[in-house]
C-alpha positions in Angstrom: 113.4 196.2 141.7 115.5 194.8 138.3 116.1 197.4 135.5 115.7 196.0 132.0 118.2 198.1 129.5 117.2 197.5 125.6 120.2 196.3 123.8 118.9 198.4 121.0 117.2 201.4 120.9 115.4 202.9 118.1 113.6 206.4 118.5 110.6 207.1 117.6 109.7 203.3 118.6 106.2 204.0 116.4 106.1 206.5 113.6 102.8 208.0 112.3 103.6 210.3 109.3 99.7 211.4 109.7 98.0 212.8 106.7 99.6 213.0 103.6 98.5 214.0 100.3 98.8 211.7 97.0 102.1 212.5 95.3 104.2 213.6 98.1 106.9 212.2 100.1 107.9 212.7 103.5 111.1 212.2 105.6 111.2 211.1 109.3 114.7 210.9 111.2 115.5 207.4 112.9 117.7 207.3 115.7 119.1 203.9 116.6 121.6 203.3 119.5 123.8 200.4 120.6 123.4 200.3 124.5 125.8 197.3 124.8 129.4 197.0 125.9 130.1 195.4 122.3 130.1 196.5 118.6 127.1 195.6 116.8 126.3 195.5 113.3 122.7 196.1 111.8 123.0 193.6 109.2 119.5 194.9 107.8 116.5 197.5 107.7 113.7 195.9 106.0 110.7 198.2 105.0 107.2 197.1 104.3 105.4 198.3 102.2 108.8 198.9 100.0 106.6 200.5 97.6 106.1 203.6 100.1 108.6 203.2 102.4 112.6 203.4 102.2 115.2 203.9 104.7 118.8 204.8 104.1 121.5 203.4 104.8 119.6 200.2 105.1 122.5 197.5 105.9 125.5 196.6 107.3 125.9 199.3 109.4 128.6 199.2 112.3 128.0 200.6 116.0 130.2 201.1 118.3 129.3 200.7 121.9 127.1 203.2 123.2 127.3 204.8 119.6 124.0 206.2 117.9 123.3 206.9 114.7 120.4 208.9 112.7 119.0 207.3 109.6 116.4 208.6 107.4 112.9 207.2 106.7 111.2 208.4 103.5 107.6 207.9 102.8 106.3 208.3 99.2 102.2 208.5 99.6 102.0 207.0 95.7 98.9 207.8 93.7 96.3 206.3 95.6 94.4 207.5 98.7 94.1 205.1 101.6 95.4 204.0 105.0 99.2 202.4 104.8 100.4 200.2 107.8 103.9 199.4 107.5 106.7 198.4 109.6 110.8 198.5 109.8 112.4 195.5 111.0 116.2 195.6 112.1 118.3 192.6 112.2 121.7 192.4 113.9 124.8 190.2 114.1 123.8 189.7 117.6 123.0 185.9 118.6 120.0 185.1 120.4 118.8 189.1 119.6 115.1 189.1 118.4 114.6 191.0 115.4 113.1 194.7 116.4 110.1 195.8 114.9 109.0 199.7 114.5 105.0 200.3 113.2 104.6 202.5 110.5 101.2 204.5 109.8 100.0 207.1 107.2 96.9 208.1 105.9 97.2 209.1 102.1 94.3 211.5 101.0 93.4 213.1 97.6 94.8 216.5 97.0 
């Protein structure tokens, strides 16, 4: 039996902010771990929709082998109710390493 180990793990792998009132914000910690035996640089973390989502820091984050770092994803509900479906796309300096995508969901409701 083969064991597959992710080179880069992101926890949580899916983010659901749940139901959030308009004009409010909410933060969620996002843990990224370099599971390789080499240094890795996360060149960028792209969030979509950027009007509702931001992550800090969002570029040029260096990880030593086996190192984990915790980032903060912020959701801004804005002023209009509705469903928000978004994503975080993680791009690294690792050759032949596909981008990692984390889905993000929220329902914005009127107060």
